[in-house]
C-alpha positions in Angstrom: -14.3 1.6 21.2 -14.3 5.5 20.8 -17.0 6.3 17.8 -14.9 8.8 15.4 -16.5 9.8 12.2 -15.7 7.7 8.8 -12.9 9.6 7.2 -11.5 9.8 4.2 -8.3 11.2 2.1 -8.6 14.4 0.9 -6.5 14.3 -2.5 -6.6 16.9 -5.6 -10.1 18.1 -4.8 -11.5 15.0 -4.3 -12.5 12.6 -1.2 -10.8 9.3 -1.6 -11.0 6.1 0.6 -7.7 4.0 1.2 -7.4 0.5 2.3 -9.3 -0.8 5.3 -8.9 0.9 8.4 -6.2 0.1 11.1 -7.1 0.0 14.7 -5.5 2.3 17.2 -4.4 0.1 20.3 -4.4 1.5 23.8 -1.1 0.3 25.1 -2.0 -0.6 28.4 -4.4 -2.9 27.6 -4.0 -3.5 23.8 -8.0 -2.8 23.6 -8.9 -1.1 20.3 -10.0 2.3 21.0 -10.4 4.0 17.7 -9.6 3.4 13.9 -7.8 5.4 11.1 -7.4 5.3 7.9 -5.0 4.1 5.6 -3.5 4.9 2.7 -1.8 2.4 -0.3 1.0 3.3 -2.4 -1.0 4.7 -5.2 -3.1 7.2 -2.8 0.2 8.3 -1.5 1.6 8.9 -4.8 -1.4 10.6 -5.9 -1.5 13.1 -3.0 2.5 14.0 -3.5 1.8 14.7 -7.1 -1.3 16.8 -6.2 1.3 18.7 -3.8 3.9 18.8 -5.8 1.7 20.8 -8.5 0.1 23.2 -5.6 3.4 24.3 -4.1 4.3 27.0 -6.6 0.5 28.9 -6.1 0.4 28.0 -2.4 4.0 29.3 -2.1 3.6 32.6 -3.7 0.3 33.0 -1.7 0.7 35.6 1.3 0.2 34.3 4.9 -2.8 36.3 5.8 -4.1 35.2 2.7 -3.5 31.3 3.7 -4.8 31.6 7.3 
C-alpha cells in the first residue's frame, strides 16, 4: 500500500476528521493501495452551509484575485 499523508476535510476555516478512512482498491488485484478520508452526513451539511455562506463574496471576487 502506498503511504500517503493523513488528510482531513477543511470546512469553514477548520480541519475536521470524518468517519473512518475508506480503502482504495486496485481493481486488478483487489489489494488496498491507499486510504482516503470519508465524511458523514453532518460534515457534508456543514461544508455545504459554509460554501453557501461564502458564495456571494467569492462570486464577487475577480478571477485574477482568486488565482
